[in-house]
C-alpha positions in Angstrom: 0.0 0.0 0.0 1.1 3.5 -0.5 1.8 5.9 2.3 -1.4 7.9 1.8 -3.5 4.8 2.1 -1.9 3.9 5.4 -2.8 7.4 6.9 -6.1 8.1 8.1 -8.4 10.4 5.9 -8.2 13.3 8.3 -4.3 13.4 8.1 -4.3 13.5 4.3 -7.0 16.2 4.4 -5.0 18.3 7.0 -1.9 17.9 4.7 -3.8 19.4 1.8 -5.2 22.2 3.9 -1.8 22.9 5.2 -0.4 23.3 1.7 -3.3 25.5 0.8 -2.7 27.7 3.8 1.0 28.0 2.9 0.1 29.1 -0.7 -2.5 31.6 0.8 0.2 33.0 3.2 2.7 33.3 0.3 0.1 35.2 -1.7 -0.7 37.4 1.3 3.0 38.1 1.7 3.3 39.1 -1.9 0.3 41.5 -1.5 1.8 43.0 1.6 5.0 43.7 -0.2 3.2 45.2 -3.1 1.2 47.4 -0.7 4.4 48.6 0.9 5.9 49.4 -2.4 2.7 51.3 -3.3 2.8 53.2 -0.1 6.5 54.1 -0.6 5.9 55.3 -4.2 2.8 57.4 -3.1 4.8 58.8 -0.1 7.7 59.8 -2.5 5.4 61.4 -5.1 3.6 63.3 -2.3 6.9 64.6 -1.0 8.0 65.8 -4.4 4.6 67.4 -5.1 4.8 69.2 -1.7 8.2 70.4 -2.6 7.0 71.7 -5.9 4.0 73.4 -4.4 6.3 75.0 -1.7 8.6 76.4 -4.3 5.7 77.7 -6.3 4.2 79.4 -3.3 7.6 80.9 -2.2 8.1 82.3 -5.8 4.7 83.9 -5.7 5.3 85.4 -2.3 8.7 86.7 -3.5 7.2 88.2 -6.7 4.5 89.9 -4.7 6.9 91.3 -2.2 9.1 92.8 -4.8 6.1 94.2 -6.6 4.8 95.8 -3.3 8.3 97.3 -2.6 8.6 98.7 -6.1 5.1 100.2 -5.9 6.0 101.8 -2.5 9.1 103.4 -3.9 7.1 104.8 -6.8 4.5 106.2 -4.5 7.3 107.8 -2.4 8.6 109.5 -5.6 5.2 110.8 -6.8 5.0 114.5 -7.2 1.1 115.0 -7.2 -2.1 113.3 -6.0 -3.0 112.6 -9.6 0.2 110.7 -10.1 -0.4 108.7 -6.9 -3.8 107.9 -8.2 -2.5 106.7 -11.6 0.2 104.7 -9.9 -2.3 103.1 -7.6 -4.6 102.2 -10.6 -1.7 100.7 -12.5 -0.6 98.8 -9.5 -4.0 97.3 -8.9 -4.3 96.2 -12.6 -0.8 94.6 -12.4 -1.6 92.9 -9.1 -4.9 91.4 -10.5 -3.1 90.1 -13.6 -0.3 88.7 -11.4 -2.8 87.1 -9.1 -4.7 85.5 -12.0 -1.4 84.1 -13.3 -0.4 82.7 -10.0 -3.7 81.0 -9.6 -3.4 79.4 -13.0 0.2 78.2 -12.2 -1.0 76.8 -8.9 -4.0 75.1 -10.5 -1.8 73.6 -13.2 0.7 72.4 -10.6 -2.0 71.0 -8.4 -3.6 69.1 -11.3 -0.2 67.7 -12.2 0.4 66.7 -8.5 -2.9 64.8 -8.3 -2.1 62.9 -11.5 1.4 62.1 -10.2 0.2 61.0 -6.8 -2.7 58.8 -8.2 -0.5 57.2 -10.9 1.0 54.4 -8.6 -2.5 53.8 -7.0 -4.0 53.4 -10.5 -1.3 51.1 -11.6 -1.6 49.0 -8.5 -5.4 48.5 -9.0 -4.9 47.8 -12.7 -2.5 45.0 -11.7 -4.9 43.7 -9.1 -7.7 43.6 -11.6 -5.6 41.9 -14.1 -4.5 39.3 -11.5 -8.2 38.7 -10.6 -9.1 38.2 -14.2 -6.4 35.6 -14.7 -7.3 33.8 -11.5 
């Protein structure tokens, strides 16, 4: 007789269940590793996006500060109230245009940031769906 025939039915069944459990644990370990890689790539892209947004914000603050100081120096050099009024109107127009440009840049950067941050998540779920279809 073979060795499996000598063993009681429960032992053979437990052996099969044990192998199945080992395979499931291996798959779980693979999923855990993939999840850690996903978290690492999302964290890295988030850090890069935060850095870009910070640089953009600092550049906007710097541009606004220089514009304000230049306007103040022009106001100090004004000779008449009508010249002050003209300088003020010109400054407001420039500031509005500058603000609109800064908002457009921030919006474009934020959109790019969301795309960059969601890319690893999208790839992960596409892989999971492909794995589920093959299984």
